[in-house]
N, C-alpha and C positions, 0 to 999 in steps of 0.2 A: 064781879073783878074777882079771880081765879082764887080761890084759901089757897095759899103753900103750906108745905110741912116740914116740918124740921125735925130727924130722926119720929117721924109716925105720929107726932104730934103738929095739930091741923094749928096753923101759922097764920094769921088775917092780916097782912100789911097796915091796915090802915085800922085795925079794931075798932073804936066807936067814934072815931073822925067821921067827919061828913066829906069823908073824900071823892071825888067823883070815880067812877068805874071806865074803865079803856072806854065802854063801849059809851057812854056820857061823855068822855072827854074827846073820843074822836069819833063824829058821824061815822056811818058807812059809806066808802068810796069805790066800791069795787059790788058787784052780785055775790051774797051768798054761794059756795059752791054746794054739791051735792054732799049731804053724809056721806061719811066713808064708809066703803060696804063691804061686809065680812067674807070669806072666799067661800065661794058655796059647798057645801059637804054633804057627802051621803051619810044613811041611817047610821053607819058604825065610826062618824065625827071624822071621815080621811078624807082628804080634797077630793072632788068629784070627778078633775080633768075637763071638766064640760065648759059652755064658753064663759069666761071670766067676767064678772059684774061689769055691766058698762050703765053709766051714767046717761040719765034720758035729757038732755039738755032741752030747754024750752024753744019755743021758732023765736022769741027774740034775743037769746041768746046765739044760735045758731046764726041768725042775724050779722051780730054783731061780731061774733069770730068771723064769718064770709067778708066782712069790710075790713076789718083790721086784718085779717089774712093779707088783702089785696095789697091793702094798704103799705103792710110792711115789705113784702114784695117788689112794689116799686121802689120803697127806699132801697131795700138790697141792691135791686139793678144800678140804682142812680149811684150808691156808694161802689159798687165793684166798678163801671164806667169812669167812675171820678177817679177813682184808683188808678185804673190802668190810664187814663191822660196824663194824671200825676207822674207815674212812672213812665213813662213815654218822654214826658218832658223833660226831667231829672237827664235821660241818660242822653240827650239828644242836645241839650242846651247848656252855653258854658257861660250866659250871661250871669252877671253878680247885681246886687240890690244895690250898688254905690248912689244908685239916683235916688234910689228909695229910704233913703236916713229918715222920711218921714213921715211915709207913706203905708198902705196899707201892710200888714204883718203876714205872711203866708208860713202856713205847718206844715211841715211834711212827716209822713208816719214816723213815729219811733219806733227803735229797739226795743227789746226787754229790756228793762232793768233786771239785775240780777239782785237777790234777796241779798237786805242791807246796804245796798246803795244808797248813797245821799239822797235824799228828796228835797229837792229845789223849793225855797218856798213861793216863785215864783216861774212861767216859762214864757217862754219866746220860742219864734222862729226863725230867727235871727241866727244868721250861723258865719254872715261874713260883717267885716265896719269897717268903712272909709276912713278919711283922715275927716272927715267931717262930721261922722258920725263918734268917731273917738273925741272930738274938739267938744262934744255936746257933753258926751259923759263926764268932761274936765269942769265943764259949768254945774254940770250937777242933773241934766235932762235926761236922768234915767227911763221915765216913762217913754220921753221919746222918741228914745233909740230903740226900746226894749219893748215898750206897749201898756194897754194896761192893766195887765197883770201885776206890773210892778209900783201899783199905789195904791195905799191902802189908808182908811181913814184911821188918824191920830196919827200917822207916821208921819215927821216930819221928815225929809229928807234933807240931809247936810253933807252927806257922803259925795265925794269927787272923787274919780280917775283923777293921778297926779299932784294932787293936792298938794302946793304950795312947792313943789319944781316945776321944769319944762315938761312939756309933753313932747316924748322920743317915741313913740309907737307912732308910726305913720299909716301903717295898716293891720286890722285883724284880717287873715286868709280864711284861717279856720275857725271855729270853737265845736266844740264836741264833747256833749256835756255826759256820756261814759264811755267818752276815746282811750287813746292812752294804754294804760294798764286798769281799764275800764273806771276810772274817780272821774275823768275828766281833760279833755287836751285844748289848746290854745297852736296854733302857728300864726308867728307874727312879724314883719318887716320895720326895723328902726332906724334911725338915724340918731345917732350918738353914744350918750355911753353905755355900754351893752348890762352893769349890775342896775340901772336904772331904768333898760325898758326889762331885764326881767321880771323885777319888783309892779311895773305897769302892767305887766302880763299876767301876773297871777292876779292885781289889783280889777282888771276884767272881768275872770273870769269867777272873782268874789261879788260883783254886780251881776254878772249872768245870774248866778244861785239865785240872787233876790236874798241874802244872808242879812242885809243892811236892815230886812223888813221889820224883825224879831226888836229891834233895840232903836227908838223913835231918836233922831238926831246924832247918831251915829255916824263915828268917822273910820275908816281906815289907817291902821298901824302896822310897819310891817319894819321888820331890823335888816341890817345890812345883808344883803344876800352874799352867804358864803361859798367861796369855790372849794367842789369837792373834787379830788385826783390828787396827784402831786404837783398840778399849776399852783400857784402861786399869787397869780394878775391875771388881768386884765391887758390884750396885746391893746395897740390906740385904733383899734380899726373902728370907724365914725359909723358904720352901717351895717344891715345884715340882714339878716333871717333868724328866726329864736322858733325854741319849739317848747312849751311848758307842759309838763305830763304831772299830774296830780296824785301825789302819793297820799293824801289825805285832805277829808272836809269831815267839819263835825259844830256842832252848837255848843259844845262843853271843854274846857270853864266858860269860853266867848266863841260866837261865829269866827271858824277860822277856817283857810284854804292853806296846805304847805304841797312843795311840789319841788318838780329838779327844770333847770333849765339848760338844755344843750343851746349850740350858736353852730352857725353854717360854716361860720369863716374862722376854725379853728380857735377861738374864744374855749378859756377854759367854761364845764358845766359848771352850775353854783344850784345850791339849795335857797327855795325863797317860802318863806312864810308873810301872810298877810292876816291881820285880826281884824274883826268888827269891835269895835271900841264905843262904848255909852260915853255919852258928854260927863265931863268931871264933877261928882257930885252928885249923882244921880241914881237912884235906887233902880235897880234889875230884878224886884220882887213880884209877885202879885199884885195887878195893875200898877206897877211901875215899870213896866219898860215901854209900854206902847198907852199912851192914853184914853181911856174909855176901856183897853179890853184886858179881863182879867190875868187871862191866863194864853200863850200861844207857843207856837215851835217849840221855843226854847228854853220854855218849862218843863214843855213835857218831856222832853231829853234829862234834862238834869232830874225829874221825879225818875225817868226811866232807871238810869245811871248815873248820875250825877252828886249834884249839891239839894239836897231836898228843902234846904234853907230858903235857897232861890226858888224853888218850885214849887211850896206852899207856903211858905213863910218862918220868922224867926224861930216860932215855937216847935218847929221839925227838923231843929238842926243836930238833934241826936243824933236821927235816924241815917244820918250821912255816912258812908261806909262802912254800914254791917244789914244785917238781915232783917228787911225792912217790906213794906207794905210798896209796891211800884209797880208805876206800868212795862211792859214788856217793851222790850228794845229790838233795835234793827227794823226786820221787815214785817214785824209784829206789834211795831208802834201804830194804833192804827184809829188814835184821835189828836188835832193838832190845836185847837184853840176854842178856850172859852168864853164866848162873846158875853152872859149877862148869868147873873146868879144870885138869886134874893132872899139865901137864907144868909146865916153868921157862925162864927167858929164859937163852937160850946152849944148850937142850938142843933137838937137831934132829932125833936119830932116832923119836920116836915123843912124841901126847900124846892123851887122849881130853877132849871138852868136850860142853856142854849148851849151847846156844844157843835163844832165843824171838823168836817173831815174832807180832805181832799183826795179823790182817788182817781191821780193818772193812769192815762191807759199803757202805759209803759209798765205798769206795776208789775213785777214777778209772779203777783199771784194771777194774773190775769193771762201770761204766758205758758203755767204749769196747771191751768185745772182744766177737768176736761169739759168743763161747765163752756154754755153759749158767752154768760157775763163774770160776774165776780162768784166765786164758789161762797159754800153758805156758810163755813167757816167764818168768813171774811164779815159777812153777815153780824155773825153772833160776836168776835172779837169785837170789830168797831162800835157794835150797840152798848156792851156790857161794858169797855173801858169808859165808853163816855158816861153811863148811867154811874160807876160805880168812882169817878173822880171826885164828884162835889159830897160826895160823902164819904171817903176820907180827907177831903178838905176841911169837914165842918168839924174833923178832931176826937172820933171816939177814941183812938189808940193812944191819946194825948191821957186820956181818964186813969188808963193804967201805966204809968210812969216803971222804967226799970222792968219793965216785962215785953221781952222779945214776940209778938201780934203777928203772924203768916197768913197773909190774902189768900182767899180760897171762896170760890162760886159753888153757891149750893143747888141751883138749879131754876129754873122760870117756864114758859111759855112764850113762846112768838110765834107771828103770824106772816107770813108775806102778802100786804094788802094787794098790789101789784106787781107786775114783771116788768123793769125797767131796766135798760145795759146804765150803770152804771161810770162807764170808760171818761173821765175826763169829767166828771161831776163833781160837784160839793155836797158831801150829805150832811144835809142840817139836822141835829136828833133835839127834842126836848125832853127831857126827862123830869122826875120828880121823885128825889128820897121821901117815903112815905112811912115810914117808920124805922127806930136805933134800938135794938134790945142791948144793955150793957150787963154781961153776965161775967163771972170770975172767971179770969183766963179764956175771955171769949167773948166777941159783941156781932150780933147780927141785924145788918141791914135790908130795906125792901124799895124796888126802885119801879118803876113804871116808864114806858120811855117810848115815844115814836119819833120814826125817822122820814125827811124828806127831803124830794128836790124840787128844786124851783116851785118852792112851796104847798107839794102834793103829796101826802104819806103814801108812803109805799110798804113799810115795816113797821111793826108795833109788838110788843112785849113786855115782860113784867118779870120779876128776879130777885131773886135771893141772893146776896153776900156773906161770909162771916169774917171774923178776925179770931184768930186760931194760937194761943201760946203752943210749943214746944211740945207740953204734956198732952196737951188736947189733942195735937196731929199724932199725938204715937198712940195714942186710945183709939183710934178709928176705927170700927169694926166693920164697914162698909154698910151696903144696903138692907143685908140680911142679920142685924146685931149680932154677929162675929158666928154665926150659922152656917154649913155646907150649905152651898146653892150650885150645882155641878151645870153645868153647859146641857141645854138638850141633845146633845150629839155624845155626852158623857153617858144619858140617862139612856139613850139608845145607840148601843153598841153597835148592835147589828144592821143600821140604816144602811141603805147602800149610798154608798159616796161616790161621789164623781167629783175632779179638781180642774181648775180654773187658772192655768198658768198665765199671771198676771204680768210677772216678771217677763215673761217669752215675748209678751206682745206687748209690753214695752218697750222690749230691745229691738221692735220694729220702728222706726222713724216714721214710718208711713201710715201705722197703724193709726185708725183715727178715735176717737172719742175717747182716750186716752188719758190719766193724769200721771204727770211727771216731774225729776226734778226736785225741789223741794215740796211737791207733794208727791212724792212715791210712799204712801203708807202701807199698802198691803204689796206682797208675793204670791198671793194663792188665795185661792177660794176655796172652801170646801161646799161642795152643793147634796141638799138631799133633796129630789124633786118628789113633792106633795108632802114633805117634811115641814114639823115642824108644828107649834101650839094651834095653826090656824088650819093645817092641811094644806096650806098652798105652795110652800116649797119654804127651804131652810138653807142660811150662810157661816160659813162659822171661817175664821181666819185666828191664825197665831202670828205673829211676830215678833222677831227679836227687838230689844231695848238697844240701840247703840249709845253708851254713854256719850258719845260724841256726835250725835244729834242735833242737829243746827238749830232745833230749835227749844233744845234744854239749856242753849246759852242765850239764850232771848226773853226767855218765860222761867223765871225772874232773875234781874243779876244777883247771884249771892243769893240765891233761892230757886234751882232749876228742878222745875217739874213739867211734865207732857201737858202742854192746856186742852182742858177738859174741851174744847171746841173742837180740836184735831180727831181727838176719838172720834166726835160725833161726824165729823167729815170723813173718817175711815170706814165708819160703816155706809156711808152715802158711795164711795168706790165700791163696797162691794157689792152693793144695788146696782152699780151703775155697770159693773163687767156682767153684773147677774145678767141682766137686761139685753146687754149685744150677745152674751153667749146664747142666748135662748132665740136670738132671732128675730126682736123686738123693731130693730133696726133694716131690717129685708125689706128692701122696694120704696125704703125713702129716699127722695132725693137727695136733701142734705141735713143729714140728721142732728139733733144738737140735744145737750143735756139743760134742766132751767131749773129751776126751785118752783114749785105750782104755786099758786097764790090761793087762799080763802083754806087753807088745809093747817089750823093749828096743832105746831108742836112743840115737846115739853120734854123736859129732861130733868135729871136727879143727877149728882155727884156727894157720895158720901165717902170719900179715900181720893188718893193720889198715885199717880204713877210718877216715882223717881227716877232715877238715872240708875240705881243697881238692883230697879224690881226685877230685870232678868224677861217676860216678856207682856206682851199687850195679848190677851184672848179676847175676840170681840164675836159675838153672834148674830142674827136679824134673822129676823121672823117672816115671810110676806103674809101681810095681812089683807093686803086690799089691791084687786089688777083692776086698774078701769081703763077701760078705749074709750077714747075720742075721735073725731072726724082728721085727728095730724098725730094723731102719738097714742103714747098710753102709759099711764100718772100708776107708781106701785108704790103703796103706801107700808111701812115695818114697826115692829116692834123691836128692840135690840140691847142688847147689854154688853160691858167691855170687865172682865176681870184683868185683875194682878194676881199671881200666883196665890191661890187660895181662897181669893177673894175676891167678891162681885162689888164694883164701886162706882159703875155709869150704869144709867138706863136712860133707854129715849122712849118717847111714845109719840106712833103717828107721826114720824119723820115719812117726807114723800121726796119722789124724785121720778119726775116727766123727761119723758125722752119724744120729742116732739119732731114734725118734718118743716125746717124753718121756710123749705119754700115747694113746699106741695103740687 
């Protein structure tokens, strides 16, 4: 196990305890990569400009690479053909699924969700429901209509469409998850009272999102629709078509959907709200909402920005509505459920637990990243959120009542064990709390973790978190104990600098391999060819902090700081832009960025970027550039500064640019 350090003091996460190391806990599942090679230098220490160090693969590795490449090429061709056939079928077919109420469920490719959009608890390909399907929903046969994703262990399904009243909807012509103004849309036909039809359309959408799955035995409740505009009552039209446009979806304080309904026959528009309600007299706290499940999406949302007593238990009630330890909100909330936990409140020496995170293919970060699959910062965020979660649940902050303690990550090491496409996959994480050290005004906790898909590990790491009082946060002195630590460029003012205009490249919608929209983290990169600590190249970027940056409202509620993982991601973006600018994608048929396997990466944080800090400055030193049969891997060391203070450091951060279909 790597010995972490805190402000220069070695800190063994397990001390004298007999806890296993990561190597003992998880046998290797992939071949060990060649050691990172330094860039070649001349006698004077400058980058030689000669051939960059190439790894020498073994014959077995080459054979395996060839087989894997061929296999992936075939799969990619099959996927492309299937997508083309699907698109052609959708474009030419007008058939509906009336005859397949209980048959196989097809799933169409989904448009990307915007950051912060509601993430359904279950998904289906059904976008049209006939009267038979609606009748099944009225009987509570949710999985029969929407599919097996709407079945969860421990969840009693008591919810019904149109419970206690006649079913007046006759057909759902269309359900769109992100339709309307972006939150969802239902188009339906009805025969009966328009107000009842409006309420039932909202109920259908609530069932469609699966929000009832977070409260076992729950039912749907709705207030009477409220007529909007100047009209005061409905006419007597017995049938027609309505459109329900969702205006709000949330899991706090209880799962609910709100929206407006307009009618084709001149009926006045109405506002509707439907709420998922637990059975009378039952609890909704940890282990209560769903038998056999400690925490689910409902609790995570409450921990992020709701009632901490619901999220963590009544002992945490005082943390509601004030600055305290929280998970991120919106699109940065990247943990869904805690399946098991063998620790106890007030026990800090050790605990093991299993968490889950669902990563839908339409997640905003897949659309905005330059990576082939999940961006690096999501690897970091989902693993660190899940690792920390139960350390907080154990209650270290409860030992210092009356003290405001803010959570900050301090550092760690992580390794991609194998490359895997995580779209539409459920990530299972096994974590261990290794130690807790209570200090005056702060606490330290260490963890290790392994992430799996379908039972196979693909990512592993270890990390340290700290809980800090306001005074401790105010007195942070960065990575260099308050001493000046200028960037390499500042110390080499005569270096010849050229600039990559990232903003201009991003402005071209056809520019490939470019992070966009929410992942617009850098606008330019200053390059010194042959510069930096290793003589292989140097990158520098400066970005102004906008207090309205989206991630400041997400990380955290009432305690805004820039996520450290996005600082790391910004260094990755600088390296990606440099690789493209240097021509390393030239000649590739289908170039893609990936996170390379088997290269351990480490980070240290000793400070925070606040909304008022003005700028984020970063640098990256090209440490190695390794060519392989299908591309190149760059390995860098880097740092990030707030004005006058170096607070982030990354070591052996690697970016891979390869030809997906050579």
